[in-house]
C-alpha positions as CSV (number, residue, x, y, z in Angstrom):
1,M,2.7,-100.2,-60.5
2,K,1.7,-97.4,-62.9
3,H,5.2,-96.0,-62.7
4,I,6.8,-99.3,-63.6
5,I,4.7,-99.5,-66.7
6,I,5.9,-96.0,-67.7
7,Y,9.5,-96.9,-66.9
8,I,9.3,-100.0,-69.1
9,A,7.7,-98.0,-71.9
10,I,10.4,-95.4,-71.8
11,C,13.1,-98.1,-71.8
12,A,11.3,-99.7,-74.7
13,V,11.6,-96.5,-76.7
14,Y,15.3,-96.3,-75.8
15,Y,15.7,-99.9,-76.9
16,N,14.2,-99.0,-80.3
17,I,16.4,-95.9,-80.5
18,G,19.4,-98.2,-79.8
19,G,18.4,-100.2,-82.9
20,L,17.9,-97.1,-84.9
21,A,21.3,-95.8,-83.9
22,T,23.0,-98.2,-86.4
23,T,20.9,-96.9,-89.3
24,N,20.4,-93.3,-88.1
25,I,24.0,-92.6,-87.0
26,L,26.0,-94.9,-89.3
27,R,24.1,-93.6,-92.4
28,L,25.5,-90.2,-91.7
29,T,29.1,-91.5,-92.0
30,A,31.5,-91.8,-94.9
31,G,30.8,-94.6,-97.4
32,N,27.0,-94.7,-96.8
33,T,24.6,-93.6,-99.5
34,L,21.2,-94.6,-98.0
35,S,19.1,-91.8,-96.7
36,V,18.5,-91.7,-92.9
37,N,14.8,-91.6,-93.5
38,N,14.9,-94.7,-95.7
39,S,13.1,-97.3,-93.6
40,R,14.7,-100.1,-95.5
41,C,17.3,-102.0,-93.4
42,V,19.7,-103.9,-95.5
43,C,22.9,-105.9,-95.1
44,D,25.9,-103.7,-95.9
45,N,27.5,-106.6,-97.7
46,C,24.9,-108.2,-99.9
47,G,22.0,-105.6,-99.8
48,A,19.4,-108.1,-98.7
49,K,16.5,-106.7,-96.8
50,I,16.5,-107.4,-93.1
51,S,13.2,-108.7,-91.7
52,P,11.4,-106.7,-89.0
53,F,12.1,-109.4,-86.4
54,L,15.8,-109.3,-87.2
55,Q,15.8,-105.5,-86.7
56,L,15.4,-105.9,-83.0
57,P,18.6,-104.5,-81.5
58,I,21.0,-106.6,-79.6
59,I,18.7,-109.7,-79.7
60,S,19.1,-110.1,-83.5
61,Y,22.8,-109.9,-83.2
62,I,22.8,-112.8,-80.8
63,V,20.2,-114.8,-82.8
64,C,22.1,-114.4,-86.0
65,K,25.4,-115.0,-84.3
66,G,26.8,-111.8,-85.6
67,K,26.3,-112.7,-89.2
68,C,23.9,-111.8,-92.1
69,R,21.2,-114.4,-92.5
70,N,21.5,-114.1,-96.3
71,C,25.2,-114.0,-97.1
72,K,26.7,-115.0,-93.8
73,A,29.0,-111.9,-93.8
74,K,30.1,-110.8,-90.3
75,I,28.1,-107.9,-88.9
76,P,30.6,-105.3,-87.5
77,I,30.9,-105.5,-83.7
78,Y,30.7,-101.7,-83.6
79,S,27.0,-101.9,-84.7
80,L,26.3,-104.0,-81.6
81,F,28.4,-101.8,-79.4
82,L,26.6,-98.7,-80.7
83,E,23.2,-100.2,-80.0
84,I,24.2,-101.2,-76.4
85,T,25.9,-97.9,-75.7
86,V,22.8,-95.9,-76.8
87,F,20.2,-98.1,-75.1
88,L,22.1,-98.5,-71.8
89,G,23.3,-94.9,-71.7
90,M,19.8,-93.4,-72.2
91,S,18.2,-95.9,-69.8
92,L,20.8,-95.2,-67.1
93,I,20.5,-91.4,-67.4
94,S,16.7,-91.6,-67.1
95,F,16.9,-94.0,-64.2
96,V,19.3,-91.8,-62.3
97,F,16.9,-88.9,-62.7
98,D,13.9,-91.1,-61.8
99,F,12.5,-91.0,-65.4
100,S,11.7,-87.3,-65.0
101,M,11.3,-84.9,-67.9
102,F,14.8,-83.6,-67.2
103,G,16.2,-87.1,-67.2
104,V,14.6,-87.8,-70.6
105,A,15.9,-84.6,-72.0
106,L,19.4,-85.4,-70.8
107,S,19.2,-88.9,-72.3
108,F,18.4,-87.3,-75.7
109,I,21.3,-84.9,-75.3
110,Y,23.5,-88.0,-74.6
111,Y,22.2,-89.6,-77.8
112,E,23.0,-86.5,-79.8
113,A,26.5,-86.5,-78.3
114,V,27.1,-90.1,-79.2
115,R,25.9,-89.3,-82.7
116,I,28.3,-86.4,-83.1
117,V,31.2,-88.5,-81.7
118,V,30.5,-91.4,-84.0
119,V,30.1,-89.2,-87.1
120,C,33.4,-87.4,-86.2
121,V,35.3,-90.6,-85.6
122,R,34.1,-92.3,-88.7
123,R,34.0,-89.1,-90.8
124,K,30.8,-87.6,-92.1
125,R,29.4,-88.6,-95.4
126,T,30.2,-86.3,-98.3
127,I,26.8,-86.4,-100.1
128,D,24.1,-84.0,-98.7
129,F,25.3,-84.4,-95.1
130,V,23.5,-81.4,-93.8
131,K,20.2,-82.5,-95.3
132,Q,20.6,-86.0,-93.9
133,Y,21.6,-84.7,-90.5
134,L,18.5,-82.5,-90.2
135,I,16.3,-85.4,-91.2
136,A,18.0,-87.5,-88.5
137,V,17.5,-84.8,-85.9
138,A,13.8,-84.4,-86.9
139,S,13.2,-88.2,-86.4
140,M,14.8,-88.0,-82.9
141,I,12.6,-85.0,-82.0
142,L,9.6,-87.2,-82.7
143,F,11.0,-89.9,-80.4
144,F,11.8,-87.2,-77.8
145,A,8.3,-85.8,-77.9
146,I,6.8,-89.3,-77.3
147,T,9.2,-90.1,-74.5
148,E,8.8,-86.7,-72.9
149,S,5.0,-87.1,-72.8
150,M,5.5,-90.4,-71.0
151,A,7.8,-88.6,-68.5
152,L,5.1,-85.9,-68.1
153,L,2.5,-88.6,-67.4
154,N,4.9,-90.1,-64.8
155,F,5.2,-86.7,-63.1
156,Y,1.4,-86.3,-62.9
157,L,0.9,-89.8,-61.6
158,T,3.4,-88.9,-58.8
159,D,1.4,-86.0,-57.7
160,V,-1.9,-88.0,-57.5
């Protein structure tokens, strides 16, 4: 039972990272001017602030039927696809490696690979890209440390 709680907690972190992927990764691409450390989530079309409930990845896309609540502009499907790809990919990698520290590390390497691919495909932003990229990496290091500590706890619980 203890392990299931840790597995769910790790997957919850990945779920949140999936949601952050749309802001963290897409803000590094061409046409974006918002900083990756700007916690304000806004509609790309009208600039309206997105409420915390509607920032839940995947679920909010379904609840809002793929449209902005304010201006009814269609939310790009690639945002949903990116959230699902990150969440499921990280969860699957950790699951395959039994939520071990190695599995968690591999899942974050996977995330970084997805980030690099998306930035390359969509082209990197021209304004202060290196600074923004380093900020994005620093935020993921924090998530990695939290998740890795849960994997370490899982390892110690296995030995008991």
